[in-house]
Each structure stands twice: as structure tokens, then as C-alpha cells.
N, C-alpha and C positions, 0 to 999 in steps of 0.2 A: 472504781480505775481510776489509777494518778493518771494525771500527764503525762508523764515519763513513759511509765506501758503502753499508754494509749500510741504515741508517735511510735513506738519499737515495733508494734502490732501492725499498722498503717503503714510505717516504711517497708515490711517483709514484706503487705501484701502487693505493693505496688510492684517489688522489683520482682515476683514471680511473678510469672505470665499468668496473671492472674484472668486476664480477658481475652479468652478463648476464639469469639467472634469476632473482634477485631486482628486476631492474626488469619483468621479463615478470609476476611476480609481482602486481605492485604493478599493474599494466595491469590486469589479471583484476581483482583489487578495484573498481576506476572502474565504476561501473552510470552507463549515463542515467536521468538523474530530471528527469523535470517539474515545470517553474518552480512553486514553491508548493506540491508536496507533500512529504509526509515521506518522508524519508530508508529507505530497506528496511534492514533489521539483515542483518549478517553472520555466518550459519548458526551459524556458530561461538560467535559472543553469543548467540543463544538456550539459556534456562536451560528445560530440557524441564516443560512446564507451566505454563509462563507465556505473557503473551501477544505476540504479536511482528508488528512490522510486513512488512508483508505491500504489492506493487508494484499499486499501484489502477490501472495502464493493462493488468492483463491483462483480458483479454475476459470469465473466469470470472465476476471480480467486478461487470462491467455488467451479467451474465446474473442471478445474485445478484440486484444492487440493484433489476434489473425485479422478479424475481418478487416482490419484498419491494414493489416499489409497488403490485402488482397486487393482494395482499394485503390491504395497505392503501385500495387502492381500495374492495374487498369490503367495508368493514366502516364507511367512510367517507362516508357519501349525495353530504356537499359536494364531493368532490372527484372522484365517480365518472364525470361528464360531461367531464371535463379532456382534451383530445385532446393526447399528448405530443408534445413535439419534439426533445428529447434528454435525454437521462440521464447526465449528466458524475460519477463516482465521486472521488472525494476521498480519501479514507485510511482503512486497511481494516487490521485487524489478527483474528491469528487464533490459537486457543487450541484446545490437547488437552487433553481431560478428559472423561469417558464418550462420548466421540466428537468431534467440530469444530464450535466457534463460530465463525461468523465476526462480529464488529461494524465492518459498512463506515458511513461518511460517504458522503451525494450530492444531487447537487444534482437536481431534475428540472425542465425550463424546457419550460411549453405553450406551444402556438401563439397562447394573449392570456390576458390576466394577469401575477401577479408571478412569482417562481421558488418553488419550495418546496424547503427545507431537512428531509433528509431522515436520520435514524441508525435502522439495521436491526441486530437482534439474530437473527442464524442460530443457530439449534442445530440438528445435523445427526447424529444416532445411525449405530452401527456397524450401524446393520439398515437405516437408508436414509430413515426419520425425521426428516423438517424441520418445526420450529418457529419460528414467524415472531413478532418483537416491534418492530414499527415507528413512529416518530412524526417526524409532518413537521410543517411550521410554515413560513407561507407569512412572503418575506421581502417589506418595505417599500421601494421605489425609493430607493435614496441609503443606505441599510442594507447591509452582508456583512460 
């Protein structure tokens, strides 16, 4: 085999998708994203103990947001009478500490009035104790 012929064969092999395994790995890395939501992190890029982005469409985060808002309602009488139509989780980060901290940004859509933008920090100890810190602000019409 001459060196010129060898170069032609190598070039042809490299230009063709000769590595279907690599293509399937790339397809696995592509995840469905919600428009406007932050991208989730590749687990290989997460540093242990550092906050990492989570998928805000997971049902467990909506449940945590609902629990957070209920906790907020108990301590803020001005929102205790609000009838909630929906809660949309917009961003979630998680951090492993001596337990687990979830930070959740979410929007509460009441049946009347302006929606509320809320931020919740939920600490869950390994013993099952949950501690909520929640802040909510009304969104004025035309502001987002």
C-alpha cells in the first residue's frame, strides 16, 4: 500500500461517521429544555458541595414550591386568603451540605390579582427535618 493511497483511505474514513458510538453519546447528552429555563448541569461538571442546577420541571420541585408557599402563607396574613391557580417553578439549585439545600425560584398565579414571584431556600437535614426561608414579591402588570 502506497503512502498516498493510505492517506486517501484515512481521510475518507475520518470524513464518514465511522464512529457511531460517539454520535450516540452526543445524543444522550442532549436534554429537553423548557424555554427560558436555565440549562441543567452535566453531572460530571458538578463539584461536590457546590450548588448545582436542577431540572425545574421535576414534580418534586413543584411540590417543594407548594410547601414553601404554604409556609409563607402561615407567616404572612396579607396572602393567607389568596386562592392559587398554579405555581410554576422557574429555577432550582441544589447543594449538598450537612443535609441538602434546595433553592427554588417560582411564580404563584392567583385566581385574582397580580402574580407573586417567590424565592425559597429549603434545608433538609439527613434526619428528616425541613427548614423553610421564603420571600415573595407581587409583580406589577407589565413588569417581569
